[in-house]
Each structure stands twice: as C-alpha cells, then as structure tokens.
Phi, psi and omega in degrees: 000316182293326179295320181298317184295318180295325180296316188268358194296309180302314178297324179294312175302325182289321179295315179295320176302315178294323176297313182300316175294323172304317178294318179296325177296312181297317177300313181292324178294322175284324177299324184276001172083013180286343184257009181306320184290346174261326186285323183307312181296328175293324170294319171298327174292313175307316181296312178300334176280345178289340185076203186252121175252113182284116186266137185246006179282331189231127173248145183251136173249110190259120173278094193264186177303316184297315177299316181296322174296317185295330185272013177079008176062037175256145175230146353302155176297150187305117175297335180288322183298311186294326180297310185297326177297320180293319180295313179305316178288331174291318180287342181272358176082028181289139181291305184211141180242126174264121182261094179271061179228132180288122169250070185258000184205160184269152174242231183275134179309325180290319183288318173303320176295320178294327178291311182298319178292321176298326179291314184287327178295323176282080192225173178211127180049039181080353183251119182306140174271012172257125184262130178267150180262323184220128177230000190275161178103338178277118181270329185210174185100182186291326182280359175248004179294123174322317182291325178288313180297327177291338180275002172241158172250141181222162177210162182278130177284000185289130185232125176299142175251128173294167188300340178268008182080012181256142170274118177230336182226159180218150172256134176269345171229119183259153183241097182276188186296335178281169184286329186273142177294156182236131181287151170285150181310315179299317179294325179296323176295308183288333176289327184287324182299323177287004179087006175282146167264190185289318180294321177291327176296312180300320180300313185293321182275351172260005181289157188299324181278340181073016185275126178232133185267128179230146176296164184235135171263131180243121184300130180085349175239350179081213189276138170245103189295332181290338173068188179260209178297148175303150172266139181266113179247139177241128179312127176081349176299131182264131178246135180285142188271129177261094187290134182294329183165190181290191177296145184077021177281337170265147175301120187243123177240129181300147177294327180295342178272347189265319188308314176305340179286352178282346179289141179299334181269002180288142174262130186244127181288141180293339179256028181293154188300352188256343185300133175056025180249165167273126180252123177250132181248127180193166185277135175245001180289154193296316188290351174295328181058036181249063180234136180224149178275135176226172178293350176259018184100187183276125182235145175291154183301325177297324175293319175306307179296326178297323176298322186288316179298318177296325181289326178290312190275346175256354176066028175269077174271156173273105185262121172300135171299341174096157178295324173308309181294317175302322180289320178303313183295321182289323173300314178297321180291320185286332170298313179293316180301316182306318180291321183292320182288339173294325183268340190232168171297145183317301185290318176297315175302311179304308183304318182289325173300316184293319180295324175296317184295320179290314184296327180269318187285325176301297182303319180294321176296325180290322179289325176293320179295308181300309186277319186250348176083008176261134180267106176256111184283100177299337179294326175302306176303329174297310184294326183288321176306313182299314182293317179297322174294322178294320176299316177296323173296318178296321178291321181295325181284324172299317175300323175293312185293320176294327179293316188247346187298337187264352186241356176224167180285165182290330175298313182290319179301319177301313180299319180293317189290327179282343180223070184291350179288346179291350184263000176294148178294136183193161174273139183199146175278119179233167169247139186238137180240126178234128180245152181209138184275148176258138177069017179292318179309313176292341178290315182294329180289335189259345182245151177296158182303317183302313184292322177300312182301316181293326178300304187297318181299315178299322182292315181293319179302321184287317181287333174296315181301319184291330188274319183296324189297322187254027173066034175271154177247124177278110185282330183192148171249125172231101191059240176266005182274153173228126177254120178237151184232136180236128190097009174205155351293342178269132179298132177225109178303330182265021184313313184297314175300307178306323175299308182291326174298314174304320187295318183288322184292330176292319184295317179296318184294325173295321174306314179294320177299321187289332174291325180285320178296317187297324178291330180274359178084013175269150181286160181285156174245146172238150190220146166247140180231142178227145184223120179232146183238131178184175189271131181222167163271122180242141179155167183286132169229160181118190182233204181294329190277309180228133181238133181218136174276109188262152172233119186231142181146165178305318182302337172295317184286318177304322178294318179296320173296319177303311183297335180284348179285344180302324180295315182294325180271343178075031181261167173256319182227122173245140175235161181265163176303329171304316184286315187296321185291336176286320177265322173050270188276003178265348184231165174249118182218152175255130179286125176261355176099191184250144182227140175266124185239162186291137175093000177228140180278325182270141180286153175257130181274127194238139176233145178263129171289112180266326182193156169252120178309140178301322183295333176293320181296313180296321182296320180290324176289332180277326181272000000 
C-alpha cells in the first residue's frame, strides 16, 4: 500500500492542484454570470421536480372566457362588473384585493364612478384595501381624481422576461425612467396587508437600509401580523421566482360565481374561501393576451403575480448557497475525483466521476432546495469534474508527447496518440537495432567540446531520420550509441525488414556525412550496427514524474553483445540468425558462424548483412 502511495503521490498532488484551480475558475465564471445559460435549466429542473404545492394564502378570481363572453367580449372590461366583484369580495371578508386589470382609459362616467366608489368603500382607516396594478393614462374623471388616488395603493405589474421568453426572475422594486423606485404590484399588495398606505410604502422602500416589514402566512395558523424578519429590498434587484407549481396551483374561482355575492340579499358563509385571504382579480380569457411562459409552463399574468405575492408572504425565497459553499463543494468533489483519476485513465475516471456526481448531487440538491429553499447548483461540481478531466487528459497527452515525441516519427506519434492502448505492457516480437560509433572517444579528446557536440548533433539528426522513415522508435541514446526498436509501440509485421533497411540507410547516410566532413577538414566517423529479432516485454513503465517506454528481455542484451562483434569481425552490420530466418530471400548475408557472448549460455549465430534486395524495398513501399 505504501509503495502504491509513493508511486501515485506526485500525480495525486498534481491532480489536486489542478482541481482547485478548476474550482476557482468555475466559481469565478459562475459569479460573473458567464455560466448563466447552463445554470438556468438546472434551476428550472429543480422547480419541475418539486411537483405542485397548493398555496392557500392567495385566491384567484378569474375573469375567464365565460365571463368575457357574458360581457360582450368588449375591452376595457366593464367597470360596473368589476365594482360588483369588489363588493362581493368585501362582503366575503377578503383581507386585500389586488386588481390586476388596467385602468388606463375612461369608460362611461357612471361605470367609472361605480368602480371608484366600490374601491373607496372597501377600506380600512380611510385607505382602500384594493391595490391597483395600473392607473396611468386617465387624464380626467373620477379615476383620475387626486382624492381617489391618495386613498388607494398601487404598484407596477411589470415583470422582466428572460431572453428566451421565460419569466424566471422579478424585481420587487423597479427603477423607472424617473429617479424614485416604484413598488411592484406584488409588494404593494403585501404592504397593504401590513397596513401601509402609499406614503408609508414609499418611505419604507426609500429608507437607507431598504428593509420592509411584511406579514407572514403560516400554513394551518393563518396570518402572523408581526411577520418574520424584515425583507431587504434594493431597487432593480432581481429575485428568482419560486413558483408554487403549474397552472391551477392557487385556488381559482370564476368571476361569474363571485359576482352574485355582491347582492345585499346574498348569503355569505363565514368560512368562505375568500375570508382573510389575499385575492387577486385578473383576466384569464384568451383575448387578454396576459399569458407568460414560466419554468412551470404557461401561466396567466394574474397567476404570476399570485406566485410573487405568495413568495413574499410565505418567505419561500430561492436562496443561493453562495460562492463559498459552492467553492467548498467543488474542491471536495475534486479531491475525490483526483483519487479516482489516479487509479483510472482520464476519460474513464472523468465519466465515472461525472455519473457519480449526478447520481448523488441531483437528489441532494433537490432535497436542500425543496426542504430549505437553498439552491445548491449541482451542475458546477460536474463542470469542474469535466474541466479537471479535460486538463488531466491534456497533461497525459503532453507527458506522452514528451515521452515519445523525440523518439518516434510524427506519423507514429499521431497513431500512438489516437490509440494510447498500444502503450500497455505486453509481450511482442520486435526487431532491435543498436548502433555505436568507432573511435569517438579519441575524437572527443582531440576536438573542442563545442565542435564535438555539433559533430554529434548532426550525426544523431541524420541517423534519427533514417530510423523514423521506416517506422522505428529510438528507445534510448547512450553516449554515442543509438538503440531503436521496430514493431513497437505500433505493431509492424515487417519489423525485421524495416530494421535492416534502416541499418543500410544509416550506413549510407554516415558515408554521405563523412564526405561532407572531409571537405570541411573534419575527421571521419565509423559505425557498427547490430540487428536482432526476438520476443520482449514492451510498455510504459514509471510514474507521474517520469514515464518511459521500456523494452525488456534477453534480445536487448543479445543485440548489445552482437554489436560488439563488429570490432572483432571487422564488419559494419551484423544480424542474428533469428532476423536472417525472418527475412531470408529479402537480404543478402554472409554466415559468420556461432559465437558465445557474455551473459548468454546459448551461442549466437551471426550473419554479416551485405545488401537488402531491391525488390524488398519495392515490396515494402507497395505494402
């Protein structure tokens, strides 16, 4: 266990560091609103999962299609009809009535007067308990009379709509073109229930602390006049609407069933549904065009306002968990994800962590939202996991490129990157090429260090190209020696042929270099090459700090011993019997007999490579 921890410790610390950085980035992006387009659907999902909560604090009187038809389908709606509705609600004991009907134009003087009188008669301490939604636009008449306007409370019915046409947020204090803030219709209704008139409401919303005291509705207990903690309101501040449910979540009674209660002889039950309730009156007929898309579906405008009033008087606000909680959750998730990614491949680990975060985060987020009203965005940890997985994959690919980029051609590197499974440890038959310079040590003693380095760099560049061209991988540089592998990391059925072709190409390239060096007055270099074919273990070894693609097995040692025989035999390229048997008719070779070499009990049968047949070159290019 300790050894495993030591191997993975550095990688785990790296993942944790990257995870914390990703958490900070996601939290900052969320706080600045850049992730709003992703977070909005998650909150919509939370609301839809809540189901339907039937609200009892607010009752809706709907002027529906039947009522509109009975009124001759004319707009503005009959003021006399509205007056009878208000008198019926007054007789029924409604606490406050919100009239969500635009009073922006005059009708007949008699009807306007009837409505105004019904509004004024429905009062408490000289202030009407009817709250109006819109009163602008009437220049004369009783509804424009200053005495009438001072006796009523009113608020703006305007609600912002998101870019996708959905209502998700509302402002309780609106900032019109004029300087002073204006209360929203829903706030004016709740304030009137608290006994405020228009002047008192204006003073409250303009106070330095912005705190407004409102009554609270408690299910099963009714109204608590003292209310809960005051609500702090700021002009223009948007509040996410906690919708009680889809359409019909509030008790909705057709206006046609209410109007008859306005008659003095009508009997009103003491426990009727309007008594001590907030009642909203509004149109739900099609021609009103007062319908809005919400996360809970299409709602009439009066239902949207009912949700806002209900949210105010029940204090069922959607509270954000805050950036600190969000960051803490993301960091915690990243710590767990780091452990998983240490044990698994980046993409697999990321997928499993994302699924785990969704399976745990979604129910947990729902419970917190449903029970406590806090919105803990489960999407942010998921985004952080995804970002961590992407970064980890990029780091893994970079490490892979660093490990292989200098030792294989771009073509092979591209194939390795697209198929990293090829780097898994396995037994495989390969051909190993080992080259070594002759007389290089005395050369180093006779030349300046800078000249030796330049000489060697040019040599290595040329040899590397000869190996890469034939799909070889340089496994190691040891001083002036080059060890190359053919047939790994990518399988190559012609690995032996490609190895001997590279050996011939390296010898020819060195001849060309020597001619150029001789013309520049530089000394010649001589090289011995050995090629051996056999079964080895190939694959990645190492940890997070150092990764190496290793070739392990007796053929590696045999190739090194074989190369040293070039000095003894005076040859340039030697191959073993295993390589010669694999190629046979594709090469021309001279049998040099068997040799017992150090570190092996069995002798090596050695062949001097004289040539690679031209048809082998053509075969290789065509195949």
